[in-house]
VODOVO-604373 format. One record per residue: x, y, z of N, C-alpha, C in turn. Coordinates in pm, whole numbers, plus 32768, in hexadecimal, padded with zeros to 4 digits. Atoms other than C-alpha are relative to their C-alpha. Layout:
<marlos>
XYZXYZXYZ/...
</marlos>
This chain:
<marlos>
801C7FDA7F8E815C7E6A768B805A80488050/7FAB7FB87FAE82977F0877137FE5808E7FFA/801C7F7B7FFB82248044768E7FA3802D8065/806B7FED7F8E80F480267781804D801A8082/7FC67FE67F7F81DD7FF5789A80518074800B/7FC57F68800482A08132783F7FBB80778028/80737FA37FEF817381F278297FD27FF68096/802D801E7F7D80FB8167797E80608034805D/7F997FD27F8E824681BE7A1C7FFB80AB800F/7FF57F76800C824A8333799B7F6C80388065/80957FEB7FB780BB83487A2A802A7FF48083/7FF380197F60811782A77B788059805A8035/7FA87F9B7FA8823D83837BC47FD180738038/80457F897FDC815084A37BDE7FB47FFB809C/802A80077F6A80CF83EE7D2980537FB4804B/7FB4805F7FC181FE83547DAC801E8044808A/7FE87FD17F7781F4841F7F087FD57F84805D/800C80777FB48218831C8010806B80188079/7FA77FF67F8282A482EC818280687FB67FE7/7F9E80527FF583FD8268817F80217FD0807E/800380517F828473817E82A0805280798052/7FB97F9D7FC4856182AB82FA7FAB8071804E/80517FA67FBD845883A183207F8D7FC2804D/805A80327FA7835A82AD83C980428003808F/7FD37FF97F798453828C84E08030808C8034/7FE87F637FD384BB83FA84FA7F8280428025/80827FBB7FE68342847584F77FC97FB4808C/804D804F7F7482DA834585FD804E8033807B/7FA77FBA7F9583EF83CE86DF7FC98084803E/802B7F887FF5836D851B86CD7F7B80178038/809580107FF4820A84A186E87FF27FC78092/7FFD80437F68825A83E388307FF3806B806C/80047F7C7F9482C2853488DB7FA3804E800F/80787FA5800E81A085FB885F7F7E7FB38042/807880577FCA80A284F288E280238018808E/7FF37FEC7F6E814385108A517FCE80808030/801C7F767FE4811286748A4E7F7080327FDA/80797FC480317FF086C6897C7F6A7F967FF1/806A8055800F7F0585A289807FCC7FA38072/802280587FAB7E2A84B98A447F7C7FB27FBD/806B8060802C7D2383A48A1E80127FCA7F4B/7FEA801C80977DC8832A88CB7FE37F767FF7/8019808080097D7081CD892B7F8C7FCB7FAD/8086801F80477C2D81ED886E802480167F65/7FD07FE580977CF18246871F801F7F7F7FC3/7FD4807680417CF98105863C808580087F9D/7F7C7FF8804E7E5E80DE85D080097FA17F84/8002805980927DF47FE584C37FC080397FA9/80467F9F80897D5180EB83EA806B803D7FB7/7F927FCE803B7E0D819E82EA8037807B8047/7FCA7F897FB27EED82C6835A7F9280767FE4/80597F9880137E0783B782BF7F9480068045/806D80247FA67CE08320837D802080238080/7FDE7FFA7F807DAE831B84BC8000809D8035/80027F6A7FF57DFD849B848D7F818048801F/80977FC87FF77C8784E4845A7FCD7FF18093/805180247F737C208435859480328047806C/7FAC7FB27F9E7D3684F386687FC080807FFC/804C7F8C7FFB7C93862785F37F7A800D8034/80AC80117FDA7B1F85DA860B80037FDC808B/800C80397F7C7B54852E8766803E8080805E/7FD87F977FA97C0D866B87DF806F7FB78078/7FB0803A7FB27CFD857C889680818025801D/7F6E7FA67FFB7E338676885E7FD380937FF2/802C7F7880117E3687D68892804080427F96/7FB87FAA805C7F05881B87677FB47FFE7F7E/805A800180927E73887B860F807480067F95/7FB0800C80647FBC8895853F80047F7F7FC7/801B806C805B7F9E879F8416807D7FB3800B/7F7B80437FE9811A873E8438800B7FA3807B/802480367F9880FE86EC858A7FA17F8B8026/806E805F7FFB7FBD86378573802B7F7C7FAE/7FC18078803B807085628460805C7FA1805F/7FA180547F9E818684FC85497FC47FAE8067/8056804B7F8E808D849D86547FB17F877FCE/80358079803E7FD483BD855E80577FA07FD5/7F90803D801B810D832D84EB80337FA48081/7FD3804F7F86817482D5864D7F907F8F801F/807980597FDD8012823C86877FFE7F777FAB/7FFD8075806A80248161855380837FAE7FFF/7F868060800281998100854880518016806D/7FA57FE37F8982298178869A803A7F7B8029/7FA7807B7FAF82778010873780257F907F85/7FE28054805B82B77F8485EB7FC27F827FD3/804C80637FF181C67E7A862E7F967FFE7F70/805E8001805E80E27EE38511803780007F68/7FB87FFD807A81ED7EDB83F87FEF7F697FC1/800E8092802781957DC2832180587F907FEC/7F95806F7FF282537C79832F804B80097F73/7FD5800D809B82657C8281A48063807B7FF7/7F9D7FA5801783147DD981BC806E7FDF8039/7F84801B7FC284077D5E82A3805A7FAD7FAB/7FBD804A806684667C6681908054804A7F89/7FAE7FC2807584B97D5A809C809580418009/7F8A7FD2800286197D91805D800880907FCF/80017F67800C86847F0E8070802E801F7F76/7FD17FDC8073871E7EF07F067FA17FB37F95/804E804E804A85EB7E307E727FB0807A7FB8/80447FA6804485617EE47D4A7F867FC57FC8/80918033804883E77EAC7CA880547FDF7F6A/7FD5801B807984377DEE7B6A7FC480497F91/805F7FD2805483307EA87AB6802180977FE6/7FED7F7780118376801A7B0E808A80268019/7F767FCE7FD484D7801F7BB37FF880438070/7FF67F9E7F89847C80D17CEC80287F908073/7FE080387F9D8504805D7E347F707FD78068/807D80407FAF83EF7F737EF07FFC80338089/7FDF80037F7184997FA8803E7FC68081802A/802C7F787FD984198128803D7F607FE98015/80907FFD8017829D80BD80187FD47F878057/802980827FAE82597FC6814F7F6C7FDA7FF0/8077805D7FE880E17FC381547FCC7FDD7F5F/802B802D808C80C77F8B7FC980617F807FCA/7FA2807A803481CD7E5C7FC07FA67F917FDA/803F80768037816F7D3D7EF5807B7FA37FDA/7F97804A802682337BFB7EB17FC77F7E7FA0/8020807E805082427AE57DB580707FA98000/7F8380698004832179A87DC77FEA7F997F91/7FF5805B8075837878E97C8C80727FAA8006/7F8080387FE4844477D17CAD806D80088055/7F9E7FC37F8D84D478367DFD804C80837FE9/7FD97F7180208529798E7D657F9E80508026/805F7FB17FCD84717A9D7E12801780857FAC/7FF97F7D803284097BD27D5A7F99805F8061/805C7FA27FAB837E7D087E2A7FCB80897FA6/804F7F91805182917E1C7DA07FD98068805D/80237F7F7F9982377F817E297F7380158001/808280087FFF80D47F177DF47FCB7F8F7FB3/80428071803F7FCA7E257D7A7FFC80107F67/7FFB7FD7809E7FA67ECE7C2180767FC97FC5/7F998026804B81077E997BCC801F7F608008/7FF480977FED810B7D337C447FAC7FB37F9D/803E803880567FF27CE77B68802B80197F75/7FB67FF8809080A37D7B7A3280637F997FF5/7F9E80707FFB81B27C887A8B7FB47F857FDB/803E807F800780C87B7C7AB17FAE7FED7F61/80468007807B7FFA7BBD796380507FFE7F85/7FAF8003808A81027C34786E80927FA47FF4/7F8280647FDE81EC7B0B78BE805A80057F6B/7FB1800D808982587B2377478088805C7FFF/7F9F7F987FF083337C5F77AC80677FCC805E/7FA4803C7F7983D47B9578E4802D7F7D7FEC/7FBC8084800684B77A6178FB7FC47F9A806C/8032806A7FB483C4798379BF7F887FBA7FBD/80828053803D82AB787B79737F99800D807F/80657FF57F9E816478D77A317FD67F8B8050/804280627FC0811077897A77806E7FC18077/7F93800C7FA18254777B7B597FF08056807E/800B7FA67F9281DF787A7C4A7FCC7FA9805F/803780507F7481C077E27DAD7FC9805D8068/804B7FB57F8A814179037E7A7FF580A37FC3/80187F69800680B17A6A7E517FC2802F8075/80447FCB7F5A807A7B457F888001809D7FF5/800C7F847FFE80077C907FB27FEF801C8089/80197FE17F897FCC7D7A80D07F83803E8021/80797FB97FDB7E977DD4817E7FEF807F8026/7FD77F6380057E587F4281647FFE802B8095/7FFE7FCA7F6B7DEE7F6D82E4804B7FAE8052/7F9E80617FAC7EA47E56839C808B7FEF7FDF/7F5A8007802F7FEE7E6982C2801A7F6B8006/7FE080817FFE7FD87CED82E480087FB17F8B/8010805A807980257BF681C87F947F9A7FF6/80688059803B7F147B4780FB80147FC07F8A/8004803B808D7F067A497FFD7FC480467F8E/80377FA680597ED47B137ED07F727FC87FBD/8078802A80307DD07A217E427F747FF48050/807880097FC97CFB7A2C7F687FD08094804D/80087F6B7FE97D097BB37F967F7B80317FBC/805E7FB7803F7BED7CA37F5C8042807A7FC6/7FC17F84804D7C4F7DCE7E717F9A80687FE0/804A7F7B800A7BBD7F287E60803B803E7F83/7FD07FB780777BE27FE37D147FA9808E7FEC/80337F6E801C7B9D81567CA87FD980488064/80017F977F817BCA82037E02803F806D7FED/7FAB7F83800D7C4283537E4880797FF0803B/7F8F80047FC77D6B82CC7EF280747FB57F9D/7FA68039805F7EAC82A37E2680867FAE804C/7F9280417FDB7FDC81A97E56807780497FC6/7F8C7FD6802A813981DA7E06800D802E7F58/7FF07FED809480F381B97C8E7F6A802A7FD3/80A07FC280357F8A82667C8B7FA37FA58017/807980687FDF7E4981AF7C7780297F71800E/7FD0808F7FD47E73805E7D167F827F9D8008/8049806C7FC07DC07F117D668016800380A1/7FEB80037F657D9A7F477EEC7FDB7F828036/801E80777FC27D9F7DFC7FAB7FD47FF8807F/803D80097F677CE37D9380DC7FEB7F62801A/800E809A7FCB7CC97C4B81AC7F677FC47FE0/807D800F7FEC7B5E7C4A81A47F9980657FB7/80637FA380637A287CE880ED7FD580678065/80357F917F9F79A47DA78219806580718004/7F7F7FAB7FF57B057E6082247FEF804D7F78/80007FBB808C7AE67EAD809D7F8480518011/80637FAA8006798B7F2380D1801180838057/7FDB7F727FAC79EB802B81E3806880407FB4/7F947FB3803F7B13808D81147F9F80567F7C/80507FBF807C7A1680C07FDA7FBA80818024/806A7F887FC77934819980AF805C80708012/7FB77F787FEC7A48827E8130805780387F8F/7FA77FCF80617B1582867FEB7FC580077F86/804D8006808A7A0382807EC780247FA67FB5/7FD9807580537A7081397E4D7F9C7FE67F8C/8077801C804D799980CD7D2E7FF27F697FF8/802380887FEF79C47F4D7D4280537FA9805C/7FA980667FAB7A3B7E217E1880197F8C7F93/7FE1806D804F7AE87D077D4980547F9D804A/7FA8807C7FD87B907BB07D7B806B7FFA7FA5/7F8B801C80527CD67B4B7CEA7FCA7FC37F63/8038803D807F7C217A7E7BD57FC380547FA8/80377FB6803E7B7A7B9F7B6D805780727FB1/7F9E7F9380327CAB7C907B27801D7FC47F77/7FD1800C808C7CEE7CB479AC807780487FEF/7F957FA780397E107D3778EA7FD480807FE4/80567F7B803D7D1C7E4978567FF780588092/80177FBB7F7D7CC37E9379BB807B80468047/7F787FC47FBC7E1A7EBC7A3F803E807B7FC9/7FD77F83803C7E847F9D79237FA9807C800E/80747F7C7FF47D4280747940802080498076/7FDA7FC07F7D7DC780D07AA28061807F7FE0/7F957F94802E7EE1819379E27FB880497F98/80437FB2807A7DDB821A78E080277FDB7F8B/7FDC8026807F7E5D814577E77F8E7F937FB4/805E805680317D53809B76F9803F7F827FA0/7FE6806E80337D827F3976807F9E7FD17F98/8073804380557CC87EAB755C7FF57F5D801F/
</marlos>
């Protein structure tokens, strides 16, 4: 099983671009200044949507007179993260030195993908649902007893708020990648998951109990017999 995890790490590093906390703060400050000079009527932009969708809305609504992609990104980041109220509570819990026990990447760098598992009062943090499910399924490679898991939490993709992993709705097969490539993207309700599927060509909506080891490894292009 460890060879599967090594292969998935190599595959996932190809898609590891993500916003760090430092970049969020820097671009949010820049976006705040740009909004004051170049934008109006931004109240109609839904800050709960993904950053990609927010930037698209800014363009189509013509609420800003700018066309530079980098400046529009800064404005989008300000709208989504500017007041910090939209940063997930789960993300705020992640220690800056916490590494995903599956891939070794720093979880703190990937706020919107953060997931958490608590085993006998010990917290494990992951940079995505996929890696948390690898940890969950392939317990033979890790020092814990699955029956002693007391909590599993994921982050809603749109609101970034924490959700009980076993109550969430997950979209698979979309055209949007997480820090480790293809992901199980979580939502608090089915309607949000459906909206995401339509926008990002998702293949299917599944619940926690439908997730299998074979399905998880297939996200990395690895076939299990």
